[in-house]
Backbone bond lengths (Angstrom), bond angles and torsions (degrees), N, CA, C in turn:
res aa  C-N    CA-C-N  psi(-1)  N-CA   C-N-CA  omega(-1)  CA-C   N-CA-C  phi
1 M - - - 1.465 - - 1.530 109.05 -
2 T 1.320 116.75 132.37 1.450 119.77 179.18 1.509 110.24 -76.93
3 N 1.326 114.93 158.27 1.461 120.23 -177.03 1.518 112.54 -66.58
4 D 1.348 117.09 -23.07 1.458 119.27 -177.00 1.535 111.92 -93.72
5 F 1.341 117.29 9.35 1.464 120.08 178.13 1.519 109.18 -66.79
6 S 1.338 115.63 131.97 1.458 120.73 178.05 1.517 109.42 -116.73
7 P 1.342 117.69 137.56 1.465 119.77 176.84 1.524 113.14 -74.70
8 Y 1.326 116.74 -10.04 1.462 121.19 -174.78 1.520 111.04 -97.48
9 F 1.346 115.73 144.84 1.456 119.74 -173.84 1.527 109.82 -149.93
10 G 1.330 115.70 140.77 1.458 120.79 177.22 1.511 111.90 123.97
11 T 1.328 115.54 -158.63 1.453 120.23 176.86 1.523 109.77 -69.03
12 D 1.302 117.00 167.37 1.464 120.76 179.17 1.531 110.60 -59.27
13 I 1.337 116.41 -38.67 1.467 120.06 179.55 1.519 110.64 -64.35
14 V 1.323 116.42 -47.11 1.463 120.57 -178.86 1.523 111.00 -64.55
15 K 1.318 117.49 -41.89 1.476 120.18 179.50 1.519 111.11 -64.43
16 A 1.321 116.72 -37.71 1.467 119.58 178.18 1.525 110.85 -65.94
17 L 1.338 117.08 -39.56 1.464 120.67 177.54 1.529 110.77 -65.82
18 Q 1.328 116.82 -43.10 1.462 120.40 178.13 1.530 110.72 -58.00
19 Q 1.314 116.41 -47.62 1.463 120.46 -177.98 1.525 111.28 -64.79
20 A 1.328 116.74 -42.23 1.464 120.25 -179.62 1.520 111.16 -61.18
21 R 1.352 117.24 -44.59 1.466 120.24 -179.43 1.528 111.13 -68.22
22 D 1.324 117.21 -40.60 1.467 119.69 179.33 1.517 111.02 -59.69
23 E 1.320 115.98 -41.23 1.462 120.45 -177.70 1.518 112.19 -72.18
24 Q 1.337 117.88 -17.42 1.461 121.78 -177.41 1.529 114.06 -98.46
25 V 1.315 117.92 -2.40 1.460 120.47 -172.93 1.528 112.09 -52.40
26 A 1.314 117.53 -49.62 1.463 120.90 -177.57 1.526 111.37 -60.12
27 A 1.335 116.88 -38.58 1.462 120.78 -178.29 1.524 111.71 -73.53
28 L 1.326 117.02 -32.99 1.466 120.91 -175.71 1.525 112.84 -85.89
29 A 1.317 117.39 -18.95 1.463 121.91 -172.52 1.525 113.47 -61.92
30 D 1.341 117.86 -23.84 1.465 119.93 179.08 1.532 111.55 -134.70
31 L 1.333 116.02 24.31 1.458 121.38 179.91 1.524 109.48 -93.87
32 P 1.332 118.66 117.45 1.468 121.05 -179.35 1.528 111.74 -55.18
33 G 1.308 116.06 129.93 1.459 120.97 177.78 1.513 115.02 89.42
34 A 1.336 117.64 -8.00 1.469 120.83 -178.06 1.517 110.61 -98.09
35 V 1.314 115.37 148.47 1.461 122.64 175.18 1.517 108.00 -112.68
36 V 1.317 116.74 135.76 1.468 120.49 177.65 1.515 107.54 -82.56
37 H 1.304 115.54 79.93 1.463 121.23 -179.04 1.523 108.24 -96.78
38 A 1.323 116.20 171.06 1.459 118.83 -175.36 1.522 113.03 -118.50
39 R 1.320 116.68 15.41 1.469 118.86 -179.78 1.526 109.00 -146.64
40 T 1.338 119.61 -90.09 1.460 120.23 177.46 1.525 110.74 -79.65
41 F 1.309 116.19 150.25 1.463 119.65 176.09 1.518 108.00 -69.84
42 S 1.348 116.44 130.29 1.461 121.16 -174.85 1.518 111.46 -127.69
43 S 1.329 114.61 149.79 1.459 120.82 176.77 1.523 109.58 -135.91
44 D 1.342 116.58 137.49 1.462 120.78 175.09 1.527 111.74 -105.80
45 D 1.338 116.01 3.80 1.469 121.22 175.81 1.530 107.84 -159.74
46 P 1.344 117.25 78.80 1.466 120.73 -174.55 1.520 113.71 -62.36
47 A 1.331 118.09 -30.31 1.466 119.55 178.58 1.524 110.04 -66.13
48 K 1.318 116.42 -40.13 1.460 121.30 179.51 1.530 111.02 -71.46
49 L 1.315 116.21 -38.73 1.461 120.83 178.63 1.521 111.02 -68.95
50 G 1.322 115.73 -41.83 1.460 121.30 -177.54 1.519 111.05 108.95
51 W 1.331 115.64 125.54 1.460 119.61 -178.71 1.516 112.07 -65.93
52 G 1.310 117.21 -26.64 1.458 120.01 177.24 1.516 111.73 -61.85
53 H 1.327 115.61 -37.29 1.467 120.81 177.93 1.527 110.21 -63.04
54 L 1.327 116.46 -45.06 1.458 120.22 -179.22 1.531 111.78 -68.49
55 K 1.310 116.76 -35.60 1.464 119.63 176.72 1.531 111.01 -63.42
56 R 1.314 115.89 -39.16 1.472 119.13 178.63 1.527 110.86 -64.06
57 I 1.316 116.79 -42.60 1.461 120.05 178.77 1.529 110.85 -65.12
58 M 1.331 117.01 -40.97 1.468 120.27 176.74 1.521 110.95 -59.47
59 S 1.312 115.71 -40.67 1.457 120.53 -179.97 1.524 111.33 -65.51
60 E 1.324 116.19 -38.37 1.468 120.76 -175.71 1.528 112.56 -83.57
61 E 1.344 117.60 -37.71 1.455 120.45 -170.11 1.530 114.02 -118.29
62 G 1.331 117.14 -17.44 1.457 120.05 177.46 1.512 115.20 81.21
63 M 1.340 117.64 9.81 1.467 119.62 178.05 1.522 110.85 -163.97
64 V 1.336 115.50 145.51 1.457 123.31 171.16 1.524 106.73 -144.44
65 T 1.314 116.13 157.25 1.463 121.22 -179.65 1.517 110.50 -124.20
66 L 1.330 116.15 135.97 1.457 122.35 173.08 1.524 107.50 -103.78
67 R 1.315 116.07 125.78 1.463 121.05 -175.62 1.527 110.04 -107.03
68 G 1.335 116.09 128.20 1.455 120.90 179.28 1.516 112.58 68.61
69 A 1.320 116.68 34.39 1.469 121.15 -176.13 1.521 111.28 -84.79
70 D 1.338 115.80 140.93 1.461 119.42 173.47 1.527 109.25 -89.82
71 E 1.326 115.66 175.13 1.470 120.14 -175.03 1.523 112.01 -62.13
72 A 1.332 117.40 -37.95 1.461 120.57 -179.47 1.525 110.78 -64.08
73 T 1.333 116.93 -41.01 1.465 120.50 179.83 1.520 110.67 -66.45
74 V 1.317 117.08 -39.42 1.462 120.62 178.74 1.526 110.56 -63.48
75 E 1.321 117.26 -40.54 1.462 120.64 179.31 1.523 111.31 -65.68
76 I 1.322 116.55 -39.46 1.476 120.17 176.52 1.517 109.51 -63.77
77 A 1.329 116.47 -41.50 1.463 120.57 -179.75 1.525 111.43 -62.84
78 K 1.312 116.55 -39.50 1.465 119.93 177.95 1.523 110.48 -58.44
79 E 1.332 115.67 -40.06 1.464 120.26 -179.90 1.528 110.98 -72.60
80 K 1.330 116.55 -46.89 1.463 120.91 -176.52 1.531 112.43 -65.40
81 L 1.331 116.43 -32.88 1.463 120.57 -176.04 1.527 112.27 -105.00
82 S 1.321 116.96 16.25 1.466 121.19 -173.96 1.526 113.12 -63.00
83 D 1.328 118.00 -27.26 1.472 120.41 -179.65 1.527 111.90 -62.11
84 F 1.329 116.97 -21.78 1.467 121.08 -177.84 1.530 112.11 -92.24
85 D 1.349 116.91 -0.24 1.456 121.64 -177.07 1.527 110.34 46.05
86 P 1.335 117.94 55.98 1.469 120.53 -172.11 1.526 113.70 -72.18
87 K 1.335 114.09 148.27 1.455 121.75 170.36 1.524 106.72 -99.17
88 L 1.324 116.49 139.61 1.458 120.29 -176.24 1.527 110.71 -100.67
89 H 1.330 115.14 130.11 1.461 122.72 173.72 1.529 105.82 -116.13
90 I 1.332 116.71 122.63 1.464 120.35 -167.99 1.530 111.88 -120.70
91 W 1.334 114.82 136.04 1.458 122.37 173.70 1.528 107.81 -125.85
92 D 1.315 117.29 145.50 1.458 121.11 173.58 1.525 109.30 -82.90
93 L 1.325 115.06 152.33 1.463 121.90 -178.61 1.527 109.10 -101.00
94 F 1.327 115.93 127.34 1.460 122.99 175.90 1.523 108.59 -118.03
95 M 1.342 117.40 141.41 1.457 121.03 -179.43 1.533 110.56 -143.90
96 A 1.334 115.41 160.84 1.462 122.50 172.10 1.519 107.73 -153.82
97 D 1.336 117.25 148.92 1.460 119.21 178.20 1.521 110.29 -84.88
98 A 1.324 115.94 168.16 1.460 121.39 -172.14 1.524 112.32 -61.28
99 E 1.320 117.71 -36.67 1.466 120.85 -178.75 1.522 111.20 -62.55
100 I 1.318 115.99 -42.85 1.464 120.12 178.78 1.521 110.11 -67.08
101 I 1.325 116.90 -42.36 1.467 121.07 179.56 1.523 110.43 -58.96
102 R 1.316 116.82 -47.18 1.472 119.54 -179.08 1.525 111.00 -63.12
103 D 1.310 116.40 -36.39 1.457 120.38 -178.86 1.525 110.87 -73.23
104 V 1.315 116.84 -58.94 1.466 120.87 -173.47 1.529 112.02 -74.24
105 C 1.328 116.59 -52.79 1.471 120.15 -177.27 1.529 111.37 -69.55
106 G 1.340 115.64 -34.25 1.459 118.45 177.57 1.517 111.70 -60.12
107 T 1.305 117.04 -40.87 1.465 121.77 178.50 1.525 111.22 -64.86
108 I 1.336 115.96 -40.94 1.469 119.98 179.36 1.525 110.76 -63.63
109 V 1.310 116.69 -46.07 1.470 120.84 -178.33 1.526 110.80 -66.50
110 Q 1.320 117.18 -39.53 1.465 120.53 178.36 1.521 111.35 -63.73
111 G 1.320 116.85 -25.00 1.455 120.83 178.59 1.513 113.04 -68.24
112 G 1.335 116.23 -14.79 1.457 120.94 176.11 1.516 113.96 92.12
113 R 1.314 114.49 163.26 1.460 121.37 178.99 1.528 109.08 -103.88
114 P 1.324 116.85 165.23 1.469 119.85 179.41 1.525 112.08 -57.40
115 D 1.315 116.25 150.13 1.463 120.92 178.80 1.525 110.44 -61.72
116 G 1.324 114.82 147.44 1.459 120.36 173.48 1.504 115.19 91.37
117 V 1.334 118.11 -1.73 1.465 119.94 177.26 1.522 109.14 -123.43
118 T 1.321 115.83 145.44 1.460 122.02 179.64 1.525 109.67 -133.36
119 R 1.319 115.25 154.42 1.461 119.79 177.82 1.519 109.86 -79.29
120 I 1.313 116.06 136.74 1.466 121.03 175.12 1.522 107.49 -74.20
121 S 1.312 117.39 123.75 1.457 121.21 -176.49 1.525 111.07 -68.00
122 D 1.320 115.87 159.03 1.467 119.97 178.41 1.520 110.58 -59.32
123 G 1.329 116.65 -38.21 1.463 120.23 -179.88 1.514 113.24 -66.06
124 A 1.325 116.43 -31.55 1.465 120.72 -179.63 1.520 112.84 -85.88
125 M 1.334 116.94 -9.08 1.460 120.49 -178.84 1.526 109.65 -83.87
126 T 1.314 115.22 74.38 1.456 123.02 177.67 1.526 110.28 -78.82
127 P 1.326 118.33 168.05 1.470 119.12 174.56 1.526 112.58 -56.00
128 Q 1.333 116.28 -36.87 1.466 119.07 179.00 1.523 111.18 -66.61
129 K 1.340 117.01 -39.86 1.459 120.03 178.09 1.532 109.69 -68.38
130 A 1.321 116.13 -38.13 1.463 119.74 176.60 1.525 110.61 -62.15
131 Q 1.323 116.62 -32.92 1.466 119.53 177.16 1.530 110.51 -67.97
132 E 1.332 117.23 -33.82 1.460 119.97 173.97 1.528 110.35 -62.84
133 V 1.337 115.81 -38.24 1.469 119.87 176.85 1.525 110.13 -65.59
134 Q 1.342 117.26 -40.41 1.463 120.65 176.24 1.531 110.67 -55.90
135 A 1.326 116.42 -46.67 1.462 121.06 -179.01 1.525 110.37 -64.89
136 F 1.326 116.62 -40.61 1.470 121.23 178.31 1.519 110.77 -61.73
137 L 1.338 117.18 -47.62 1.458 120.89 179.16 1.530 110.92 -58.99
138 T 1.313 115.89 -44.96 1.464 120.67 -179.63 1.522 110.91 -59.76
139 D 1.335 116.47 -41.65 1.464 120.75 178.86 1.530 112.06 -62.49
140 Q 1.330 116.67 -27.79 1.463 121.17 -179.80 1.530 112.22 -91.91
141 G 1.325 117.29 6.08 1.459 121.00 178.25 1.511 114.19 83.55
142 V 1.347 117.10 13.94 1.462 122.11 179.07 1.524 108.77 -106.39
143 S 1.315 116.63 118.25 1.462 121.01 -178.52 1.524 109.68 -72.38
144 P 1.326 118.40 122.39 1.467 120.96 -174.27 1.525 113.33 -83.63
145 F 1.326 114.88 173.33 1.457 122.69 172.03 1.527 108.05 -101.17
146 S 1.323 117.46 175.38 1.455 120.66 176.43 1.521 109.51 -67.37
147 T 1.323 116.80 159.30 1.465 119.51 177.84 1.529 110.91 -63.43
148 D 1.332 117.80 -33.67 1.467 120.25 178.62 1.525 110.58 -62.95
149 A 1.335 117.05 -42.53 1.455 120.64 178.39 1.527 110.81 -68.49
150 L 1.324 116.74 -44.09 1.458 120.56 -178.89 1.524 112.11 -61.09
151 L 1.325 116.58 -35.95 1.462 121.28 -176.15 1.524 113.21 -88.33
152 G 1.330 117.10 5.62 1.456 120.39 176.17 1.508 114.70 74.46
153 K 1.318 117.13 22.82 1.461 120.24 179.36 1.526 112.61 -79.63
154 L 1.344 117.44 -17.37 1.459 121.19 -174.21 1.521 112.74 -108.34
155 F 1.316 117.63 -31.45 1.463 123.95 178.55 1.524 106.59 -157.69
156 P 1.347 118.73 161.70 1.464 120.19 -177.10 1.525 111.71 -58.78
157 A 1.313 116.84 119.88 1.458 121.08 -175.78 1.521 110.11 -159.57
158 R 1.322 115.24 156.62 1.460 121.76 176.13 1.532 108.93 -135.20
159 L 1.311 115.85 129.12 1.456 122.47 172.63 1.525 107.06 -99.41
160 I 1.323 116.62 124.31 1.455 121.44 179.93 1.518 107.82 -116.08
161 S 1.329 116.43 129.58 1.457 119.35 -178.76 1.520 110.24 -145.35
162 L 1.322 115.44 148.12 1.461 122.67 177.52 1.527 108.93 -114.98
163 Q 1.332 115.32 149.63 1.455 120.44 178.07 1.527 109.70 -132.41
164 N 1.336 115.79 159.44 1.461 119.88 177.24 1.531 109.87 -89.86
165 A 1.310 116.34 -174.30 1.461 120.89 -175.98 1.522 112.41 -63.34
166 E 1.312 117.17 -23.73 1.471 120.84 179.58 1.531 112.22 -88.68
167 G 1.331 117.38 0.59 1.462 120.96 178.96 1.509 113.70 84.91
168 K 1.345 116.91 13.76 1.459 120.69 179.15 1.523 109.81 -87.29
169 V 1.332 116.76 135.08 1.461 121.78 177.42 1.531 109.02 -65.50
170 V 1.346 116.31 127.67 1.462 120.03 -178.75 1.529 112.89 -124.79
171 A 1.327 117.19 -8.00 1.464 120.30 177.04 1.516 108.60 -161.24
172 A 1.335 115.60 151.69 1.459 119.31 -179.00 1.517 110.44 -153.56
173 G 1.313 115.07 159.66 1.455 122.37 176.16 1.519 109.08 -165.74
174 F 1.324 116.25 170.78 1.458 120.48 -171.28 1.515 109.69 -150.58
175 A 1.320 115.94 143.76 1.462 121.61 174.64 1.517 107.96 -136.02
176 A 1.347 117.11 139.96 1.462 119.78 -176.68 1.519 111.48 -155.55
177 M 1.327 114.44 152.63 1.460 121.63 174.67 1.526 107.08 -96.72
178 T 1.321 116.30 103.85 1.464 120.73 -171.18 1.524 114.67 -113.37
179 H 1.332 117.32 -2.68 1.468 120.52 -177.35 1.531 110.27 -108.48
180 N 1.335 115.75 131.94 1.464 119.53 -177.24 1.536 111.85 -86.55
181 R 1.310 116.71 -179.28 1.469 122.37 -171.59 1.528 113.72 -65.38
182 H 1.322 117.65 -15.14 1.471 121.42 178.92 1.530 112.24 -85.76
183 S 1.326 116.71 -8.18 1.457 121.63 -169.49 1.524 113.38 -86.33
184 P 1.331 116.91 147.40 1.469 120.08 171.95 1.530 111.48 -67.10
185 F 1.332 116.63 -13.78 1.461 121.91 179.07 1.528 112.20 -107.96
186 Y 1.319 116.37 20.55 1.467 120.41 179.44 1.530 110.08 -55.97
187 E 1.304 115.83 135.31 1.467 125.50 -179.73 1.530 113.20 73.17
188 S 1.323 116.61 9.10 1.462 120.90 170.60 1.523 108.68 -96.05
189 A 1.307 116.78 141.67 1.468 120.68 179.87 1.522 110.40 -100.14
190 W 1.319 114.85 143.36 1.462 120.41 172.72 1.518 108.26 -93.29
191 V 1.321 116.36 132.16 1.465 122.59 176.66 1.521 108.14 -117.15
192 G 1.308 116.49 133.16 1.459 119.56 -178.76 1.514 112.31 -171.07
193 L 1.330 115.74 -163.12 1.466 123.42 -177.13 1.529 110.94 57.68
194 I 1.327 116.39 32.55 1.465 120.53 179.21 1.528 109.08 -77.41
195 A 1.324 116.09 125.19 1.462 120.23 -179.83 1.527 109.71 -149.65
196 V 1.321 115.71 146.26 1.461 122.31 -179.41 1.525 109.17 -134.51
197 D 1.319 116.47 140.19 1.462 121.92 176.19 1.534 108.81 -56.57
198 P 1.327 117.43 130.81 1.472 120.58 -177.67 1.521 113.34 -55.37
199 T 1.325 117.92 -30.79 1.468 120.54 -177.92 1.526 112.32 -72.87
200 L 1.339 116.86 -12.73 1.464 120.76 -178.67 1.527 112.58 -112.13
201 R 1.309 117.03 9.32 1.453 119.60 178.91 1.527 110.27 -74.48
202 G 1.329 114.81 151.68 1.452 119.77 -177.60 1.510 113.62 91.78
203 L 1.334 117.08 0.69 1.465 121.75 -179.52 1.526 112.33 -105.08
204 G 1.327 116.46 3.71 1.459 119.92 -178.14 1.509 114.08 83.97
205 L 1.338 116.31 11.03 1.466 119.68 -176.40 1.528 111.83 -70.39
206 G 1.338 117.08 -35.27 1.459 119.99 178.27 1.515 111.16 -63.93
207 K 1.315 116.20 -44.23 1.470 121.57 177.93 1.524 110.48 -62.76
208 Y 1.317 116.32 -42.32 1.470 120.74 178.52 1.527 110.25 -61.82
209 M 1.333 116.68 -46.07 1.471 120.50 -179.11 1.517 111.43 -62.87
210 D 1.327 115.82 -42.87 1.461 119.56 -178.87 1.526 110.21 -64.76
211 A 1.323 115.97 -43.13 1.460 120.25 178.16 1.519 110.99 -62.68
212 L 1.315 116.93 -43.34 1.468 121.16 -179.39 1.524 111.03 -62.75
213 C 1.327 117.19 -43.82 1.469 120.75 -179.90 1.524 111.33 -64.06
214 N 1.328 116.71 -41.08 1.464 119.70 177.88 1.525 111.10 -65.61
215 L 1.318 116.22 -39.18 1.463 120.37 179.29 1.530 110.70 -66.65
216 V 1.310 117.01 -41.56 1.468 121.09 176.51 1.531 110.32 -61.42
217 A 1.321 116.62 -37.88 1.469 120.76 -178.96 1.529 111.71 -59.53
218 V 1.325 116.41 -42.13 1.472 118.91 -177.32 1.523 111.95 -86.39
219 D 1.328 117.62 -36.23 1.466 119.99 -175.41 1.522 114.00 -85.84
220 E 1.327 117.51 -31.35 1.465 120.34 -177.61 1.528 112.66 -104.82
221 L 1.323 116.99 -33.97 1.464 120.09 -179.74 1.520 112.42 -96.48
222 G 1.322 117.51 -11.29 1.461 120.92 177.30 1.508 115.12 76.35
223 A 1.326 117.86 24.10 1.465 120.84 -179.10 1.528 111.06 -70.02
224 I 1.337 116.09 143.78 1.466 120.70 176.17 1.524 110.94 -87.44
225 S 1.332 116.37 -13.20 1.462 122.43 176.33 1.519 108.24 -162.57
226 T 1.328 115.75 167.40 1.463 120.20 177.30 1.517 109.86 -127.55
227 M 1.313 115.29 158.59 1.461 121.45 178.40 1.519 109.86 -137.76
228 E 1.322 114.59 147.81 1.459 121.29 173.82 1.520 108.58 -141.37
229 F 1.329 115.79 158.10 1.458 122.00 -179.64 1.521 109.08 -117.57
230 V 1.322 116.93 140.04 1.459 119.83 179.11 1.520 109.48 -144.80
231 A 1.322 115.32 139.76 1.463 120.66 179.28 1.524 110.10 -64.38
232 Q 1.318 115.11 149.18 1.456 120.24 -175.62 1.525 113.01 -65.62
233 D 1.329 117.83 -22.99 1.459 120.92 -178.33 1.527 112.79 -103.17
234 N 1.339 117.06 10.90 1.462 120.61 -177.82 1.527 109.95 -98.90
235 A 1.326 115.74 77.47 1.463 121.32 -175.54 1.528 113.48 -60.19
236 P 1.348 120.16 -42.50 1.465 119.32 -179.76 1.532 112.93 -61.34
237 S 1.331 116.75 -42.18 1.464 119.52 -179.25 1.529 111.22 -69.15
238 R 1.310 116.61 -36.97 1.461 120.11 177.69 1.533 110.33 -62.45
239 A 1.327 115.80 -42.23 1.465 120.11 178.56 1.523 110.52 -64.98
240 M 1.319 117.14 -38.31 1.460 121.19 179.45 1.524 111.02 -63.48
241 L 1.336 116.76 -45.41 1.462 120.37 179.50 1.526 110.90 -62.39
242 E 1.306 116.26 -42.50 1.460 119.76 179.92 1.527 110.99 -65.26
243 S 1.326 117.00 -35.34 1.465 120.12 178.96 1.518 111.13 -69.00
244 C 1.341 116.95 -20.39 1.467 121.59 177.67 1.532 111.77 -93.28
245 G 1.334 116.61 5.70 1.457 120.36 174.76 1.513 115.77 97.68
246 L 1.327 118.35 -2.76 1.452 120.75 -179.82 1.526 110.27 -83.64
247 K 1.323 116.04 146.74 1.450 122.12 179.16 1.528 109.80 -126.18
248 Q 1.332 115.25 148.36 1.454 119.05 178.15 1.523 110.39 -66.17
249 V 1.325 115.53 135.23 1.457 121.59 177.06 1.527 107.75 -85.20
250 A 1.297 116.99 118.90 1.458 121.23 -176.02 1.520 111.64 -63.01
251 A 1.326 115.53 136.80 1.471 123.25 173.24 1.528 113.98 62.20
252 K 1.331 117.22 21.96 1.463 121.10 176.10 1.529 108.21 -127.93
253 S 1.314 115.68 139.36 1.455 119.03 179.52 1.518 110.99 -146.13
254 V 1.307 114.56 171.65 1.460 122.23 174.95 1.521 106.11 -115.03
255 V 1.316 116.66 121.11 1.460 120.81 -172.63 1.515 110.61 -126.63
256 M 1.329 115.43 122.57 1.457 120.45 173.60 1.526 108.88 -95.81
257 F 1.323 116.36 126.30 1.459 123.17 173.27 1.520 106.48 -98.21
258 S 1.316 116.72 117.81 1.455 120.40 -173.22 1.523 111.22 -136.41
259 T 1.319 115.96 148.80 1.459 120.71 175.20 1.525 111.09 -80.10
260 S 1.351 116.38 -4.72 1.465 121.42 -179.54 1.518 110.59 -114.40
261 T 1.315 116.33 149.06 1.464 120.95 176.04 1.528 110.81 -81.02
262 D 1.316 116.92 -10.73 1.465 121.38 -178.37 1.519 111.03 -87.61
263 R 1.331 115.65 135.02 1.452 120.27 170.71 1.526 108.65 -81.47
264 I 1.333 116.77 142.78 1.456 118.64 179.39 1.525 111.25 -86.34
265 T 1.334 117.37 -7.84 1.451 121.23 177.52 1.517 108.79 -155.29
266 K 1.329 115.86 169.44 1.463 119.89 178.25 1.522 110.70 -65.38
């Protein structure tokens, strides 16, 4: 590894968010209401965390995310963060327990992946290779995490990626344990950063990747359930999650409060 290698990748804003979250991991790992995320500051219990904490982050970074929030919490957040005139970016929450994941996703993975692609082994997933995955994710409109976060150096996590015969990254996904012992989602894994090369879409590779990441979450990370987030207007992704056994959690959502109308990721 060269001395000028950086674990951070993306726009200046994204790199600053990655670095800020990486540096906070130790502090957030046992802080009530905090989520050990790798990009935007997130909370799964803002009342427990304290609205003052979220206001400070909004002031410094211009965005915070509430994970698994009900309608009442979102309304309180609108009032508490009103000075920032925030724009809301909303994703629905989908979840499944480990038994369903092993049954449904296990069957999908056993069915095999498309010919010509192979999984990059854990041994071959070097920081440099992880940086290739960062670039691939960015090209697909998915904002990546730092290589340290992707490689599980900061919290329990697995980066899963597929490559073609020429060694080019063609699909990626991620699973991580991001909720601490104070969380209502403790021992649940977050699955995300799912992306597929546009030239290989329509072959079931996205479904395979999503199933594989969910299976890794329960079998390798020991999660009792998994969660994923999907935009309300993203019908293909919603269908993919449902085909992997995940169901929408009623009256719960993931909401980013941002001073910008632009989403930093899909």
